C-alpha positions as CSV (number, residue, x, y, z in Angstrom):
1,X,15.4,-10.8,89.5
2,X,12.8,-12.1,92.4
3,X,14.4,-12.8,95.8
4,X,15.0,-16.3,96.8
5,X,11.5,-18.3,97.6
6,X,12.5,-19.7,100.7
7,X,13.8,-16.7,102.2
8,X,10.7,-14.9,100.8
9,X,8.9,-16.8,102.7
10,X,10.9,-16.6,106.0
11,X,10.3,-13.1,106.1
12,X,6.5,-13.4,105.8
13,X,6.7,-15.4,108.9
14,X,8.8,-12.1,110.9
15,X,6.3,-9.4,112.3
16,X,7.9,-6.0,110.3
17,X,9.4,-7.7,107.6
18,X,7.1,-9.0,105.4
19,X,7.2,-5.8,103.1
20,X,9.6,-2.9,102.4
21,X,13.3,-2.7,101.9
22,X,15.1,-5.5,103.7
23,X,18.6,-6.1,104.3
24,X,19.0,-10.1,105.3
25,X,22.2,-11.7,106.6
26,X,22.5,-15.5,106.6
27,X,25.3,-15.7,108.9
28,X,27.5,-18.5,109.7
29,X,28.1,-20.0,113.5
30,X,27.3,-17.1,116.3
31,X,31.2,-17.9,116.9
32,X,32.5,-17.5,113.2
33,X,34.5,-14.7,112.6
34,X,32.5,-13.9,109.8
35,X,29.5,-13.7,111.8
36,X,31.3,-11.6,114.7
37,X,32.8,-9.3,112.2
38,X,30.0,-8.6,109.9
39,X,27.7,-8.0,113.1
40,X,30.8,-5.4,114.2
41,X,30.5,-3.8,110.9
42,X,27.1,-3.3,110.7
43,X,26.0,-2.1,114.5
44,X,27.6,2.2,113.5
45,X,25.5,1.4,110.4
46,X,21.8,0.9,111.8
47,X,21.1,4.3,111.9
48,X,21.8,4.8,108.5
49,X,19.9,2.0,107.2
50,X,17.0,2.6,109.8
51,X,16.8,6.2,108.4
52,X,17.0,4.8,104.4
53,X,13.8,2.5,105.4
54,X,16.2,-0.5,105.2
55,X,15.0,-3.2,108.0
56,X,17.4,-5.6,108.8
57,X,17.2,-9.4,110.0
58,X,19.9,-11.4,111.0
59,X,19.7,-15.1,110.8
60,X,22.5,-17.7,112.2
61,X,23.5,-21.0,113.6
62,X,22.9,-21.6,117.2
63,X,20.9,-21.0,119.9
64,X,18.9,-18.6,122.1
65,X,21.9,-18.5,124.8
66,X,24.5,-17.8,122.2
67,X,22.3,-15.5,120.6
68,X,22.1,-13.2,123.9
69,X,25.9,-13.4,124.4
70,X,26.6,-12.4,120.9
71,X,24.2,-9.9,120.9
72,X,26.1,-8.3,124.3
73,X,29.3,-8.4,122.9
74,X,28.6,-7.1,119.5
75,X,26.4,-4.8,120.2
76,X,24.0,-5.9,117.3
77,X,20.3,-5.7,118.6
78,X,19.1,-8.8,119.7
79,X,15.7,-8.3,118.5
80,X,17.5,-8.0,115.2
81,X,18.8,-11.6,115.3
82,X,17.0,-15.4,114.5
83,X,18.9,-18.2,115.4
84,X,18.4,-21.5,113.6
85,X,19.7,-25.1,115.2
86,X,20.5,-26.3,111.9
87,X,21.2,-24.5,108.4
88,X,18.0,-25.3,107.0
89,X,17.7,-21.7,104.9
90,X,20.8,-21.8,104.5
91,X,20.7,-25.1,102.7
92,X,17.4,-23.5,100.9
93,X,19.0,-20.9,99.5
94,X,22.2,-23.1,98.3
95,X,25.2,-21.4,100.4
96,X,28.2,-22.8,100.5
97,X,28.8,-25.7,102.8
98,X,32.0,-25.7,103.4
99,X,35.0,-27.9,102.6
100,X,33.3,-31.7,103.3
101,X,36.0,-34.0,104.4
102,X,36.0,-37.3,106.0
103,X,36.7,-37.4,109.6
104,X,33.6,-34.8,110.0
105,X,33.8,-31.1,110.6
106,X,36.8,-30.1,111.8
107,X,39.2,-31.4,109.2
108,X,37.2,-29.2,106.7
109,X,37.1,-26.5,108.6
110,X,41.1,-26.8,109.9
111,X,42.2,-26.8,105.4
112,X,39.4,-23.7,104.7
113,X,41.7,-21.5,107.6
114,X,44.6,-22.6,105.4
115,X,43.0,-21.8,102.4
116,X,41.6,-24.9,100.8
117,X,38.3,-25.0,99.6
118,X,38.0,-21.3,101.1
119,X,39.5,-18.4,98.1
120,X,40.7,-15.0,99.6
121,X,41.0,-16.7,103.2
122,X,44.8,-16.4,103.6
123,X,44.9,-12.9,101.6
124,X,42.1,-11.5,104.2
125,X,44.2,-13.1,107.0
126,X,47.8,-11.5,105.8
127,X,45.7,-7.8,105.3
128,X,44.6,-8.1,108.8
129,X,48.7,-8.1,110.0
130,X,50.0,-5.9,106.7
131,X,47.4,-3.3,107.3
132,X,45.1,-1.3,104.4
133,X,45.2,2.4,103.6
134,X,41.4,2.1,102.1
135,X,39.9,0.5,105.0
136,X,38.7,2.6,108.2
137,X,40.0,2.9,111.3
138,X,39.1,0.1,113.9
139,X,40.9,0.9,117.7
140,X,41.5,4.4,119.2
141,X,44.7,3.4,120.6
142,X,48.1,5.8,121.2
143,X,50.3,3.0,120.4
144,X,48.1,2.3,116.9
145,X,48.8,6.0,116.3
146,X,52.7,5.4,117.1
147,X,52.9,2.2,114.9
148,X,50.9,4.0,111.8
149,X,49.3,7.3,112.3
150,X,45.2,7.6,112.0
151,X,42.1,7.5,109.9
152,X,43.0,3.9,108.1
153,X,43.7,0.4,109.4
154,X,47.3,0.1,111.0
155,X,49.4,-2.7,111.0
156,X,47.8,-5.7,113.3
157,X,44.9,-3.5,113.8
158,X,42.5,-5.6,112.1
159,X,44.5,-8.7,114.0
160,X,43.9,-7.8,116.9
161,X,40.2,-7.2,116.1
162,X,40.2,-10.9,115.5
163,X,42.5,-11.6,118.2
164,X,39.7,-10.2,120.3
165,X,37.4,-11.7,118.7
166,X,38.7,-15.7,118.9
167,X,39.5,-15.3,122.9
168,X,35.8,-14.1,123.5
169,X,34.9,-17.5,121.7
170,X,37.8,-19.8,122.7
171,X,36.7,-18.8,125.7
172,X,32.8,-20.1,125.6
173,X,32.8,-21.9,122.6
174,X,29.5,-24.5,123.7
175,X,27.7,-21.5,124.1
176,X,28.6,-19.8,120.8
177,X,28.5,-22.9,119.0
178,X,26.1,-26.0,120.9
179,X,27.0,-28.2,118.0
180,X,30.2,-28.4,115.7
181,X,28.1,-30.1,112.8
182,X,28.1,-27.1,111.2
183,X,31.0,-25.1,111.6
184,X,32.3,-24.6,107.8
185,X,28.5,-23.7,106.5
186,X,29.3,-20.2,104.9
187,X,26.5,-17.7,104.7
188,X,25.1,-14.8,102.7
189,X,24.3,-11.2,102.4
190,X,20.4,-10.1,100.0
191,X,19.2,-6.7,99.8
192,X,15.3,-6.9,99.1
193,X,13.2,-4.1,97.6
194,X,9.9,-3.4,98.5
195,X,8.3,-5.4,95.2
196,X,10.7,-8.2,96.5
197,X,13.5,-8.1,93.9
198,X,17.1,-8.1,94.7
199,X,19.0,-5.4,95.0
200,X,21.8,-7.0,95.8
201,X,23.2,-10.4,96.4
202,X,26.5,-11.8,97.9
203,X,27.2,-15.5,98.9
204,X,30.3,-16.2,100.6
205,X,32.5,-18.0,99.5
206,X,35.0,-18.7,101.8
207,X,36.1,-17.7,105.8
208,X,36.7,-14.3,106.0
209,X,34.5,-13.6,102.6
210,X,31.3,-12.0,104.0
211,X,31.5,-9.3,101.9
212,X,33.0,-8.8,98.3
213,X,35.1,-5.5,99.5
214,X,36.2,-6.6,102.7
215,X,38.2,-3.2,103.0
216,X,34.8,-1.6,103.5
217,X,32.3,-4.5,103.4
218,X,29.1,-2.1,103.6
219,X,30.4,-0.3,100.8
220,X,27.3,-2.3,98.4
221,X,24.9,-0.1,100.7
222,X,26.0,3.1,99.3
223,X,23.8,3.9,96.6
224,X,20.7,2.9,98.9
225,X,22.2,5.3,102.6
226,X,21.7,9.1,102.8
227,X,25.2,9.1,104.1
228,X,28.0,6.4,103.5
229,X,28.2,3.8,105.6
């Protein structure tokens, strides 16, 4: 299957991404849980992607100052991140706009956080508190080691990561989210081959749904990397 035409057009306008194997992330707002977590998961795998000849581009909703802060906080390379003030490309690709409600975007976002119009959100929130032996460790701390051991995601570990991200965003809200108009917009992932065919795609269905396998969100890359990400 050919990659979507609007996405290919965007890549042709981006120096260095006109051809070759490419990983393109359509992120949500820069201050969204999903954007933060996806970038944090991807950063350690970037050397493997480069070694495999896969070039990476993330496109988020926001502006330049927000992108600068996002990259300083997450460690995501600034040159790999583009920002759009409005989700025009998201809409062209048919990505989920989120729950649309009377009264603007905030009622829709709050309902989505409660799992309405956002399948899988509550289960993923609970996983962050419960822990997950199939997911990798995120925090190196004696406290978590005492609480549950090492080498896997301990109870409250992912919830702690999310709390840190939330504190960063809420303390700098207007930097990360210049406009509230698009806070419900969801994203997607597209892995494109050298001949512009799709090797993999995922379209987010809700909050905390940026991957089909949230315990190992980059597992879709395993067949294409020299070592597992």
